[in-house]
DSSP file (Angstrom, degrees, kcal/mol; ACC not computed):
  #  RESIDUE AA STRUCTURE BP1 BP2  ACC     N-H-->O    O-->H-N    N-H-->O    O-->H-N    TCO  KAPPA ALPHA  PHI   PSI    X-CA   Y-CA   Z-CA
    1    1 A M              0   0    0      0, 0.0     2,-0.6     0, 0.0    53,-0.3   0.000 360.0 360.0 360.0 121.2    0.0    0.0    0.0
    2    2 A A        -     0   0    0     51,-0.1     3,-0.1    53,-0.1    53,-0.1  -0.903 360.0-153.2-106.8 120.5    1.6    3.3   -1.1
    3    3 A I  S    S+     0   0    0     -2,-0.6    51,-0.3     1,-0.2    49,-0.2  -0.993  75.1   8.7-135.3 125.8    0.4    6.4    0.6
    4    4 A P  S    S-     0   0    0      0, 0.0    -1,-0.2     0, 0.0     5,-0.1   0.839  98.5-102.9 -78.4 177.4    0.6    9.0   -0.9
    5    5 A H    >>  -     0   0    0      1,-0.1     4,-1.4    -3,-0.1     3,-0.7  -0.306  24.3-124.5 -64.8 142.3    1.5    8.3   -4.6
    6    6 A A  H 3> S+     0   0    0      1,-0.3     4,-2.3     2,-0.2     5,-0.2   0.824 109.8  59.4 -59.2 -33.9    5.1    9.0   -5.5
    7    7 A C  H 3> S+     0   0    0      1,-0.2     4,-2.5     2,-0.2    -1,-0.3   0.882 102.0  53.8 -63.6 -36.9    4.0   11.3   -8.3
    8    8 A A  H <> S+     0   0    0     -3,-0.7     4,-2.6     2,-0.2    -1,-0.2   0.888 107.7  50.8 -63.9 -37.8    2.2   13.5   -5.8
    9    9 A I  H  X S+     0   0    0     -4,-1.4     4,-2.6     2,-0.2    -2,-0.2   0.936 110.7  47.8 -64.8 -45.9    5.4   13.8   -3.8
   10   10 A R  H  X S+     0   0    0     -4,-2.3     4,-2.5     2,-0.2    -2,-0.2   0.908 112.3  50.1 -62.0 -40.6    7.4   14.8   -6.8
   11   11 A R  H  X S+     0   0    0     -4,-2.5     4,-2.6     2,-0.2    -2,-0.2   0.927 111.9  47.1 -63.4 -45.5    4.8   17.4   -7.8
   12   12 A L  H  X S+     0   0    0     -4,-2.6     4,-2.6     1,-0.2    -1,-0.2   0.891 111.7  51.6 -63.5 -38.2    4.8   18.9   -4.3
   13   13 A S  H  X S+     0   0    0     -4,-2.6     4,-2.5     2,-0.2    -2,-0.2   0.918 110.1  48.8 -63.4 -42.8    8.6   18.9   -4.3
   14   14 A F  H  X S+     0   0    0     -4,-2.5     4,-2.5     2,-0.2    -2,-0.2   0.919 112.0  48.5 -62.8 -44.6    8.6   20.7   -7.6
   15   15 A L  H  X S+     0   0    0     -4,-2.6     4,-2.6     2,-0.2    -2,-0.2   0.915 111.8  49.3 -61.8 -43.0    6.1   23.3   -6.3
   16   16 A S  H  X S+     0   0    0     -4,-2.6     4,-2.8     1,-0.2    -1,-0.2   0.903 110.8  50.5 -62.7 -41.2    8.1   23.8   -3.2
   17   17 A L  H  X S+     0   0    0     -4,-2.5     4,-2.6     2,-0.2    -2,-0.2   0.915 110.3  49.8 -62.7 -43.7   11.2   24.3   -5.3
   18   18 A Q  H  X S+     0   0    0     -4,-2.5     4,-2.2     2,-0.2    -2,-0.2   0.929 112.9  46.0 -60.8 -46.0    9.5   26.9   -7.5
   19   19 A V  H  X S+     0   0    0     -4,-2.6     4,-2.6     1,-0.2    -2,-0.2   0.926 112.9  50.9 -62.8 -44.4    8.2   28.8   -4.5
   20   20 A G  H  X S+     0   0    0     -4,-2.8     4,-2.4     1,-0.2    -2,-0.2   0.891 110.1  49.1 -60.6 -41.0   11.7   28.6   -2.9
   21   21 A M  H  X S+     0   0    0     -4,-2.6     4,-2.3     2,-0.2    -1,-0.2   0.892 111.2  50.0 -66.3 -38.7   13.3   29.9   -6.0
   22   22 A R  H  X S+     0   0    0     -4,-2.2     4,-2.3     2,-0.2    -2,-0.2   0.928 111.5  48.0 -64.9 -44.7   10.8   32.8   -6.3
   23   23 A V  H  X S+     0   0    0     -4,-2.6     4,-2.2     1,-0.2    -2,-0.2   0.921 111.9  50.0 -61.5 -44.4   11.4   33.8   -2.6
   24   24 A R  H  X S+     0   0    0     -4,-2.4     4,-2.9     1,-0.2    -1,-0.2   0.907 109.5  51.3 -61.6 -42.4   15.2   33.6   -3.1
   25   25 A R  H  X S+     0   0    0     -4,-2.3     4,-2.0     1,-0.2     6,-0.2   0.905 109.0  51.3 -61.2 -42.4   14.9   35.8   -6.2
   26   26 A E  H  <>S+     0   0    0     -4,-2.3     5,-1.5     2,-0.2     4,-0.3   0.913 112.7  45.5 -61.1 -43.2   12.9   38.4   -4.3
   27   27 A I  H ><5S+     0   0    0     -4,-2.2     3,-1.4     1,-0.2    -2,-0.2   0.927 111.5  51.6 -67.7 -44.7   15.4   38.5   -1.5
   28   28 A E  H 3<5S+     0   0    0     -4,-2.9    -1,-0.2     1,-0.3    -2,-0.2   0.844 107.6  52.9 -62.9 -33.5   18.4   38.7   -3.9
   29   29 A L  T 3<5S-     0   0    0     -4,-2.0    -1,-0.3    -5,-0.2    -2,-0.2   0.535 114.0-119.6 -78.9  -5.7   16.8   41.6   -5.8
   30   30 A G  T < 5 +     0   0    0     -3,-1.4    -3,-0.2    -4,-0.3     2,-0.1   0.518  66.0 141.2  81.9   4.5   16.4   43.4   -2.5
   31   31 A A      < -     0   0    0     -5,-1.5     2,-0.3    -6,-0.2    -1,-0.3  -0.453  60.1-103.9 -78.1 153.2   12.6   43.6   -2.8
   32   32 A K        -     0   0    0     -2,-0.1     2,-0.4    -3,-0.1    -1,-0.1  -0.617  35.2-121.6 -76.6 133.1   10.4   43.1    0.2
   33   33 A M        -     0   0    0     -2,-0.3     2,-0.1     1,-0.1    -1,-0.1  -0.610  27.2-126.8 -77.3 129.3    8.9   39.7    0.3
   34   34 A K    >>  -     0   0    0     -2,-0.4     4,-1.8     1,-0.1     3,-0.6  -0.414  17.4-115.7 -76.0 152.1    5.1   39.9    0.4
   35   35 A G  H 3> S+     0   0    0      1,-0.2     4,-2.6     2,-0.2     5,-0.2   0.813 113.1  60.3 -56.0 -33.8    3.2   38.0    3.1
   36   36 A A  H 3> S+     0   0    0      2,-0.2     4,-2.5     1,-0.2    -1,-0.2   0.903 104.4  48.0 -65.0 -41.2    1.5   35.8    0.5
   37   37 A Y  H <> S+     0   0    0     -3,-0.6     4,-2.7     2,-0.2    -1,-0.2   0.917 112.4  49.4 -64.8 -42.6    4.8   34.4   -0.8
   38   38 A L  H  X S+     0   0    0     -4,-1.8     4,-2.4     2,-0.2    -2,-0.2   0.936 112.2  47.5 -62.0 -46.6    6.0   33.7    2.8
   39   39 A A  H  X S+     0   0    0     -4,-2.6     4,-2.6     1,-0.2    -2,-0.2   0.918 113.4  48.3 -61.1 -44.0    2.7   32.0    3.6
   40   40 A L  H  X S+     0   0    0     -4,-2.5     4,-2.8     1,-0.2     5,-0.2   0.901 111.2  50.4 -64.1 -41.0    2.9   29.9    0.5
   41   41 A A  H  X S+     0   0    0     -4,-2.7     4,-2.3     2,-0.2    -1,-0.2   0.914 112.5  46.8 -63.1 -43.1    6.5   28.9    1.1
   42   42 A V  H  X S+     0   0    0     -4,-2.4     4,-2.3     2,-0.2    -2,-0.2   0.932 114.2  46.7 -64.9 -46.3    5.7   27.9    4.6
   43   43 A V  H  X S+     0   0    0     -4,-2.6     4,-2.6     1,-0.2     5,-0.2   0.928 113.1  48.9 -62.8 -45.6    2.7   25.8    3.6
   44   44 A A  H  X S+     0   0    0     -4,-2.8     4,-2.5     1,-0.2    -1,-0.2   0.907 112.0  49.5 -61.4 -41.9    4.5   24.1    0.7
   45   45 A G  H  X S+     0   0    0     -4,-2.3     4,-2.3    -5,-0.2    -1,-0.2   0.898 111.9  47.4 -64.2 -41.3    7.4   23.3    3.0
   46   46 A V  H  X S+     0   0    0     -4,-2.3     4,-0.9     2,-0.2    -2,-0.2   0.920 113.3  48.1 -66.2 -43.9    5.1   21.8    5.7
   47   47 A V  H >< S+     0   0    0     -4,-2.6     3,-0.7     1,-0.2    -2,-0.2   0.934 114.5  45.7 -62.9 -46.0    3.2   19.7    3.2
   48   48 A V  H >< S+     0   0    0     -4,-2.5     3,-1.8     1,-0.2    23,-0.3   0.897 107.3  56.9 -65.9 -40.8    6.3   18.4    1.5
   49   49 A S  H 3< S+     0   0    0     -4,-2.3   104,-0.9     1,-0.3    -1,-0.2   0.702 104.1  55.5 -66.8 -16.5    8.1   17.6    4.8
   50   50 A G  T << S+     0   0    0     -4,-0.9     2,-0.6    -3,-0.7    -1,-0.3   0.370  86.0 105.0 -94.1   5.5    5.2   15.4    5.7
   51   51 A C    <   +     0   0    0     -3,-1.8    20,-2.0    -4,-0.1     2,-0.3  -0.776  31.0 141.0-100.6 123.8    5.2   13.2    2.6
   52   52 A A  E     -A   70   0A   0     -2,-0.6     2,-0.4    99,-0.5    18,-0.2  -0.954  26.0-161.0-149.9 138.6    6.5    9.6    2.6
   53   53 A S  E     -A   69   0A   0     16,-2.7    16,-2.6    -2,-0.3     2,-0.4  -0.952   9.1-167.2-122.0 145.4    5.2    6.6    0.7
   54   54 A T  E     -A   68   0A   0     -2,-0.4     2,-0.4   -53,-0.3   -51,-0.2  -0.985  10.0-163.4-135.6 139.8    5.9    3.0    1.5
   55   55 A K  E     -A   67   0A   0     12,-2.5    12,-2.6    -2,-0.4     2,-0.5  -0.982   7.5-160.2-120.3 135.1    5.4   -0.3   -0.2
   56   56 A I  E     -A   66   0A   0     -2,-0.4    10,-0.2    10,-0.2    -2,-0.0  -0.968   6.3-170.5-115.3 127.2    5.7   -3.6    1.6
   57   57 A Q  E     -A   65   0A   0      8,-2.3     8,-2.7    -2,-0.5     2,-0.1  -0.956  19.4-134.4-119.4 113.6    6.3   -6.7   -0.5
   58   58 A P  E     +A   64   0A   0      0, 0.0     6,-0.3     0, 0.0     3,-0.1  -0.415  27.5 171.8 -63.0 139.3    5.9  -10.1    1.2
   59   59 A L  E     -     0   0A   0      4,-2.4     2,-0.2     1,-0.5     5,-0.2   0.730  64.0 -15.3-113.3 -50.8    8.8  -12.4    0.3
   60   60 A T  E >  S-A   63   0A   0      3,-1.8     3,-0.6     0, 0.0    -1,-0.5  -0.780  82.6 -82.0-139.1-175.0    8.4  -15.5    2.6
   61   61 A R  T 3  S+     0   0    0     -2,-0.2     3,-0.0     1,-0.2     0, 0.0   0.818 131.6  28.8 -62.0 -29.2    6.4  -16.2    5.8
   62   62 A T  T 3  S+     0   0    0     57,-0.0    57,-3.3    56,-0.0     2,-0.3   0.239 117.3  59.3-118.5  12.5    9.1  -14.5    7.8
   63   63 A S  E <   +AB  60 118A   0     -3,-0.6    -4,-2.4    55,-0.2    -3,-1.8  -0.986  48.9 163.1-142.7 154.7   10.6  -12.0    5.5
   64   64 A F  E     -AB  58 117A   0     53,-1.8    53,-3.2    -2,-0.3     2,-0.4  -0.976  30.4-117.3-158.1 163.0    9.4   -8.9    3.5
   65   65 A S  E     -AB  57 116A   0     -8,-2.7    -8,-2.3    -2,-0.3     2,-0.5  -0.858  17.7-157.9-109.1 148.5   10.8   -5.9    1.7
   66   66 A V  E     -AB  56 115A   0     49,-2.6    49,-2.7    -2,-0.4     2,-0.5  -0.992   7.6-174.4-124.9 122.4   10.1   -2.3    2.6
   67   67 A S  E     -AB  55 114A   0    -12,-2.6   -12,-2.5    -2,-0.5     2,-0.4  -0.979   7.1-175.6-118.5 122.6   10.6    0.5    0.0
   68   68 A T  E     -AB  54 113A   0     45,-3.0    45,-2.7    -2,-0.5     2,-0.5  -0.966  10.4-169.6-122.6 130.7   10.2    4.0    1.2
   69   69 A M  E     -AB  53 112A   0    -16,-2.6   -16,-2.7    -2,-0.4     2,-0.3  -0.976  15.5-171.0-116.1 131.3   10.3    7.2   -0.9
   70   70 A A  E     -A   52   0A   0     41,-2.6   -18,-0.2    -2,-0.5     9,-0.1  -0.838  27.4 -98.5-123.3 158.2   10.4   10.5    0.9
   71   71 A A    >>  -     0   0    0    -20,-2.0     3,-1.8   -23,-0.3     4,-1.0  -0.333  41.0-108.1 -67.0 153.8   10.1   14.1    0.0
   72   72 A P  T 34 S+     0   0    0      0, 0.0     3,-0.2     0, 0.0    -1,-0.1   0.813 117.9  65.5 -55.2 -31.3   13.3   16.1   -0.4
   73   73 A A  T 34 S+     0   0    0      1,-0.2   -24,-0.1   -25,-0.1     5,-0.0   0.795 100.0  52.4 -62.9 -26.4   12.6   17.9    2.8
   74   74 A C  T <> S-     0   0    0     -3,-1.8     4,-1.1   -26,-0.2    -1,-0.2   0.854  95.3-162.1 -75.3 -35.9   13.0   14.6    4.7
   75   75 A G  H  X  -     0   0    0     -4,-1.0     4,-1.9    -3,-0.2     5,-0.1  -0.066  42.6 -61.2  72.6 177.1   16.4   13.8    3.2
   76   76 A Q  H  > S+     0   0    0      1,-0.2     4,-2.4     2,-0.2     5,-0.2   0.876 136.4  54.9 -65.5 -38.5   17.9   10.3    3.1
   77   77 A A  H  > S+     0   0    0      1,-0.2     4,-2.2     2,-0.2    -1,-0.2   0.891 107.8  50.2 -63.4 -38.5   18.0   10.1    6.9
   78   78 A G  H  X S+     0   0    0     -4,-1.1     4,-2.3     2,-0.2    -1,-0.2   0.899 109.7  50.1 -65.5 -41.1   14.3   10.8    7.0
   79   79 A A  H  X S+     0   0    0     -4,-1.9     4,-2.4     1,-0.2    -2,-0.2   0.906 111.6  48.7 -63.1 -41.8   13.5    8.1    4.4
   80   80 A A  H  X S+     0   0    0     -4,-2.4     4,-2.5     2,-0.2    -2,-0.2   0.893 109.6  52.5 -64.5 -40.0   15.6    5.6    6.4
   81   81 A K  H  X S+     0   0    0     -4,-2.2     4,-2.2     2,-0.2    -2,-0.2   0.926 111.0  46.5 -62.3 -45.1   13.8    6.5    9.6
   82   82 A V  H  X S+     0   0    0     -4,-2.3     4,-2.7     1,-0.2     5,-0.2   0.928 111.8  51.6 -62.3 -45.1   10.4    5.9    8.0
   83   83 A A  H  X S+     0   0    0     -4,-2.4     4,-2.3     1,-0.2    -2,-0.2   0.903 110.4  48.5 -60.3 -42.3   11.6    2.6    6.5
   84   84 A N  H  X S+     0   0    0     -4,-2.5     4,-2.2     2,-0.2    -1,-0.2   0.911 113.0  47.2 -63.8 -42.8   12.9    1.4    9.9
   85   85 A R  H  X S+     0   0    0     -4,-2.2     4,-2.6     2,-0.2    -2,-0.2   0.904 111.9  50.1 -66.7 -41.0    9.6    2.4   11.6
   86   86 A V  H  X S+     0   0    0     -4,-2.7     4,-2.7     2,-0.2    -2,-0.2   0.910 109.6  51.9 -63.3 -41.6    7.5    0.7    8.9
   87   87 A A  H  X S+     0   0    0     -4,-2.3     4,-2.3    -5,-0.2    -2,-0.2   0.928 110.9  47.3 -59.9 -45.5    9.6   -2.5    9.3
   88   88 A A  H  X S+     0   0    0     -4,-2.2     4,-2.0     2,-0.2    -2,-0.2   0.916 112.7  48.8 -63.4 -43.6    9.0   -2.5   13.0
   89   89 A V  H  X S+     0   0    0     -4,-2.6     4,-2.5     1,-0.2    -2,-0.2   0.927 112.0  49.1 -61.1 -45.0    5.3   -1.9   12.6
   90   90 A E  H  X S+     0   0    0     -4,-2.7     4,-1.7     1,-0.2    -1,-0.2   0.878 107.9  54.0 -64.9 -38.5    5.0   -4.7   10.0
   91   91 A V  H  <>S+     0   0    0     -4,-2.3     5,-2.7     2,-0.2    -1,-0.2   0.930 111.4  45.5 -60.3 -45.7    7.0   -7.2   12.2
   92   92 A I  H ><5S+     0   0    0     -4,-2.0     3,-1.8     1,-0.2    -2,-0.2   0.911 110.2  53.9 -65.7 -41.8    4.5   -6.6   15.1
   93   93 A K  H 3<5S+     0   0    0     -4,-2.5    -1,-0.2     1,-0.3    -2,-0.2   0.823 106.2  53.9 -60.9 -30.3    1.5   -6.9   12.7
   94   94 A R  T 3<5S-     0   0    0     -4,-1.7    -1,-0.3    -5,-0.2    -2,-0.2   0.392 125.8-103.3 -86.0   4.0    2.9  -10.3   11.6
   95   95 A G  T < 5S+     0   0    0     -3,-1.8    -3,-0.2     1,-0.3     2,-0.1   0.587  84.3 111.6  90.3  10.4    3.0  -11.4   15.2
   96   96 A G      < -     0   0    0     -5,-2.7    -1,-0.3    -6,-0.2     3,-0.1  -0.432  44.4-169.7-106.3-177.5    6.7  -11.1   15.7
   97   97 A D        +     0   0    0     23,-0.4    36,-3.7     1,-0.3     2,-0.3   0.493  66.2  62.3-137.6 -39.8    9.0   -8.9   17.8
   98   98 A R  E     +CD 120 132A   0     22,-0.6    22,-2.2    34,-0.2    -1,-0.3  -0.724  57.0 153.2-101.5 144.3   12.6   -9.4   16.7
   99   99 A F  E     -CD 119 131A   0     32,-2.0    32,-3.3    -2,-0.3     2,-0.3  -0.981  21.7-160.6-156.8 164.1   14.1   -8.7   13.3
  100  100 A F  E     -C  118   0A   0     18,-2.1    18,-2.9    -2,-0.3     2,-0.6  -0.954  31.0-105.1-143.5 165.2   17.2   -7.8   11.3
  101  101 A F  E     -C  117   0A   0     -2,-0.3    16,-0.2    16,-0.2     3,-0.1  -0.827  23.0-173.9 -96.3 120.7   18.0   -6.4    7.9
  102  102 A K  E    S-     0   0A   0     14,-2.6     2,-0.3    -2,-0.6    -1,-0.2   0.821  75.9  -1.1 -78.5 -33.3   19.2   -8.9    5.4
  103  103 A A  E     -C  116   0A   0     13,-1.0    13,-2.8     2,-0.0     2,-0.3  -0.990  62.8-172.1-154.9 152.7   19.9   -6.2    2.8
  104  104 A A  E     +C  115   0A   0     -2,-0.3     2,-0.3    11,-0.2    11,-0.2  -0.994   5.0 176.6-148.0 144.7   19.5   -2.5    2.5
  105  105 A S  E     -C  114   0A   0      9,-2.7     9,-3.1    -2,-0.3     2,-0.4  -0.992   9.0-160.6-147.0 153.4   20.0    0.0   -0.4
  106  106 A S  E     -C  113   0A   0     -2,-0.3     2,-0.5     7,-0.2     7,-0.2  -0.981   9.5-156.9-134.2 145.3   19.5    3.7   -0.8
  107  107 A D  E >>> -C  112   0A   0      5,-2.4     5,-1.8    -2,-0.4     4,-0.7  -0.928   7.0-171.9-121.5 104.7   19.0    5.9   -3.9
  108  108 A Y  T 345S+     0   0    0     -2,-0.5    -1,-0.1     1,-0.2   -32,-0.1   0.698  78.9  66.8 -71.5 -19.6   20.1    9.4   -3.0
  109  109 A R  T 345S+     0   0    0      1,-0.2    -1,-0.2     3,-0.1    -2,-0.0   0.867 119.1  19.8 -70.2 -35.2   18.8   10.8   -6.3
  110  110 A I  T <45S-     0   0    0     -3,-0.6   -40,-0.3     2,-0.1    -1,-0.2   0.272 106.8-115.9-117.9  10.6   15.2   10.1   -5.5
  111  111 A I  T  <5 +     0   0    0     -4,-0.7   -41,-2.6     1,-0.2     2,-0.4   0.970  60.7 152.3  51.9  65.8   15.4    9.8   -1.7
  112  112 A E  E   < -BC  69 107A   0     -5,-1.8    -5,-2.4   -43,-0.2     2,-0.4  -0.956  29.6-165.3-125.9 143.5   14.4    6.2   -1.5
  113  113 A D  E     -BC  68 106A   0    -45,-2.7   -45,-3.0    -2,-0.4     2,-0.4  -0.998   5.8-170.6-130.0 128.2   15.3    3.5    1.0
  114  114 A S  E     -BC  67 105A   0     -9,-3.1    -9,-2.7    -2,-0.4     2,-0.4  -0.973   6.0-179.4-124.1 134.6   14.8   -0.2    0.5
  115  115 A L  E     -BC  66 104A   0    -49,-2.7   -49,-2.6    -2,-0.4     2,-0.6  -0.966  23.8-146.8-131.3 145.1   15.2   -2.9    3.1
  116  116 A I  E     -BC  65 103A   0    -13,-2.8   -14,-2.6    -2,-0.4   -13,-1.0  -0.975  27.7-158.9-107.5 120.0   14.9   -6.7    3.2
  117  117 A V  E     -BC  64 101A   0    -53,-3.2   -53,-1.8    -2,-0.6     2,-0.5  -0.851  10.2-166.6-107.7 131.6   13.6   -7.6    6.7
  118  118 A Q  E     -BC  63 100A   0    -18,-2.9   -18,-2.1    -2,-0.4   -55,-0.2  -0.973  12.9-145.6-117.6 121.6   14.0  -11.0    8.3
  119  119 A M  E     - C   0  99A   0    -57,-3.3     2,-0.3    -2,-0.5   -20,-0.3  -0.593  18.2-162.5 -81.7 147.7   11.9  -11.8   11.4
  120  120 A V  E     - C   0  98A   0    -22,-2.2   -22,-0.6    -2,-0.2   -23,-0.4  -0.955   7.3-149.8-132.4 152.2   13.5  -14.1   14.0
  121  121 A D    >   -     0   0    0     -2,-0.3     3,-2.2     1,-0.1     6,-0.2  -0.728  42.4 -76.4-111.6 163.7   12.3  -16.2   16.9
  122  122 A K  T 3  S+     0   0    0      1,-0.3    -1,-0.1    -2,-0.3     4,-0.0  -0.348 121.3  34.2 -55.7 139.2   13.9  -17.1   20.2
  123  123 A G  T 3  S+     0   0    0      1,-0.4    -1,-0.3    -3,-0.0    -3,-0.0   0.142  86.1 123.9  96.5 -19.5   16.4  -19.9   19.5
  124  124 A D  S X  S-     0   0    0     -3,-2.2     3,-1.7     1,-0.1    -1,-0.4  -0.497  71.4-122.4 -70.1 144.4   17.4  -18.5   16.0
  125  125 A P  T 3  S+     0   0    0      0, 0.0     3,-0.4     0, 0.0     4,-0.2   0.819 111.7  50.3 -57.7 -31.2   21.2  -17.9   15.7
  126  126 A E  T >> S+     0   0    0      1,-0.2     3,-1.0     2,-0.1     4,-0.7   0.491  82.3  97.9 -85.8  -2.9   20.5  -14.2   14.8
  127  127 A Y  G X4 S+     0   0    0     -3,-1.7     3,-1.2     1,-0.3    -1,-0.2   0.889  80.1  50.6 -56.0 -46.5   18.2  -13.6   17.8
  128  128 A S  G 34 S+     0   0    0     -3,-0.4    -1,-0.3    -4,-0.4    -2,-0.1   0.752 115.2  44.0 -67.3 -22.8   20.8  -12.0   20.1
  129  129 A E  G <4 S+     0   0    0     -3,-1.0    -1,-0.3    -4,-0.2    -2,-0.2   0.426  96.7 102.2 -98.5  -0.7   21.9   -9.6   17.4
  130  130 A S  S << S-     0   0    0     -3,-1.2     2,-0.3    -4,-0.7   -30,-0.2  -0.335  71.5-111.5 -86.4 165.3   18.4   -8.6   16.2
  131  131 A F  E     -D   99   0A   0    -32,-3.3   -32,-2.0    -2,-0.1     2,-0.6  -0.650  21.7-126.2 -90.5 148.9   16.3   -5.5   16.9
  132  132 A S  E  >  -D   98   0A   0     -2,-0.3     4,-2.4   -34,-0.2   -34,-0.2  -0.867  11.9-151.1 -92.0 124.3   13.2   -5.5   19.0
  133  133 A A  H  > S+     0   0    0    -36,-3.7     4,-1.8    -2,-0.6     5,-0.2   0.900  97.4  51.3 -61.4 -40.5   10.3   -3.9   17.0
  134  134 A R  H  > S+     0   0    0    -37,-0.2     4,-1.4     1,-0.2    -1,-0.2   0.905 111.5  46.1 -65.6 -41.5    8.7   -2.7   20.2
  135  135 A E  H  4 S+     0   0    0      1,-0.2    -1,-0.2     2,-0.2    -2,-0.2   0.882 109.2  56.2 -66.6 -37.8   12.0   -1.1   21.4
  136  136 A E  H  < S+     0   0    0     -4,-2.4    -2,-0.2     1,-0.2    -1,-0.2   0.875 112.4  41.8 -60.8 -38.0   12.5    0.5   18.0
  137  137 A L  H  < S-     0   0    0     -4,-1.8     3,-0.3     1,-0.2    -1,-0.2   0.683 109.1-137.3 -85.2 -19.6    9.1    2.1   18.2
  138  138 A G    ><  -     0   0    0     -4,-1.4     3,-1.4     1,-0.2    -1,-0.2  -0.331  43.4 -39.1  92.4-175.6    9.4    3.2   21.8
  139  139 A P  T 3  S+     0   0    0      0, 0.0     3,-0.4     0, 0.0    -1,-0.2   0.724 134.0  54.9 -63.7 -23.3    7.0    3.1   24.8
  140  140 A K  T >>  +     0   0    0     -3,-0.3     4,-1.9     1,-0.2     3,-0.5  -0.035  69.0 128.4 -97.4  31.9    4.0    4.2   22.7
  141  141 A W  H <>  +     0   0    0     -3,-1.4     4,-2.6     1,-0.2     5,-0.2   0.829  66.5  58.0 -59.1 -34.8    4.5    1.3   20.2
  142  142 A Q  H 3> S+     0   0    0     -3,-0.4     4,-2.2     1,-0.2    -1,-0.2   0.902 107.6  46.8 -63.8 -40.4    0.9    0.1   20.5
  143  143 A E  H <> S+     0   0    0     -3,-0.5     4,-2.0     2,-0.2    -1,-0.2   0.907 112.5  50.2 -65.1 -42.0   -0.4    3.6   19.4
  144  144 A I  H  X S+     0   0    0     -4,-1.9     4,-1.3     1,-0.2    -2,-0.2   0.914 111.7  47.1 -64.6 -43.4    2.1    3.6   16.5
  145  145 A V  H  < S+     0   0    0     -4,-2.6    -1,-0.2     1,-0.2    -2,-0.2   0.897 110.2  53.5 -64.8 -40.1    1.1    0.1   15.3
  146  146 A A  H  < S+     0   0    0     -4,-2.2    -1,-0.2     1,-0.2    -2,-0.2   0.871 107.8  50.8 -62.6 -36.7   -2.6    1.1   15.6
  147  147 A K  H  < S-     0   0    0     -4,-2.0    -1,-0.2     1,-0.2     2,-0.2   0.792 101.7-154.9 -70.8 -28.0   -2.0    4.1   13.4
  148  148 A G     <  +     0   0    0     -4,-1.3    -1,-0.2    -3,-0.2    -2,-0.1  -0.587  50.8  19.9  90.9-152.2   -0.3    2.0   10.8
  149  149 A T  S    S-     0   0    0     -2,-0.2     2,-0.1     1,-0.1   -63,-0.1  -0.327  79.9-120.4 -60.9 124.2    2.3    3.1    8.2
  150  150 A P        -     0   0    0      0, 0.0    -1,-0.1     0, 0.0   -64,-0.1  -0.417  21.5-167.4 -65.5 139.8    4.0    6.4    9.2
  151  151 A L        +     0   0    0     -2,-0.1   -99,-0.5  -100,-0.1     2,-0.3   0.409  65.0  58.9-107.0  -1.8    3.5    9.1    6.6
  152  152 A T        -     0   0    0   -101,-0.1     3,-0.2     1,-0.1  -102,-0.2  -0.907  63.8-145.5-129.7 156.8    6.0   11.6    7.8
  153  153 A C  S    S+     0   0    0   -104,-0.9  -103,-0.1    -2,-0.3    -1,-0.1   0.454  94.1  68.8 -93.3  -3.1    9.7   11.5    8.5
  154  154 A S              0   0    0   -105,-0.2    -1,-0.2     1,-0.2  -104,-0.1   0.661 360.0 360.0 -92.3 -16.3    9.4   13.8   11.5
  155  155 A G              0   0    0     -3,-0.2    -1,-0.2     0, 0.0    -2,-0.1   0.441 360.0 360.0-115.0 360.0    7.6   11.5   13.9
């Protein structure tokens, strides 16, 4: 499930870039920036910074891939943060708690993060080195799981 569509993110990024370039031009020319431009720049920045879309692809009963694309305002670190949180939420939804990443890749040109997640049980050799999904999400993990896939890189 991809929320919102990647094209919408690119469109919002383009709009934000256009507004940012206009604001910069106004400042460089020494003109006073009008309140409308400032408001539009702030709104565009807030909307863009809240955009991340994620796809989860089941691979086996105990593994899946997570692909996250984030708005430029999130940056690569924001995309990785969303991907990690989505992985933890998905592990809990599948009835597990511990997991590790079998593979990870990033594309800095489009701010995308892809992970292959392997769930583990007690007794598995990787158990002691694995992450706890609940610890990854923090003390409010139940609320986060109930909300589902995170849509922002800020939370």
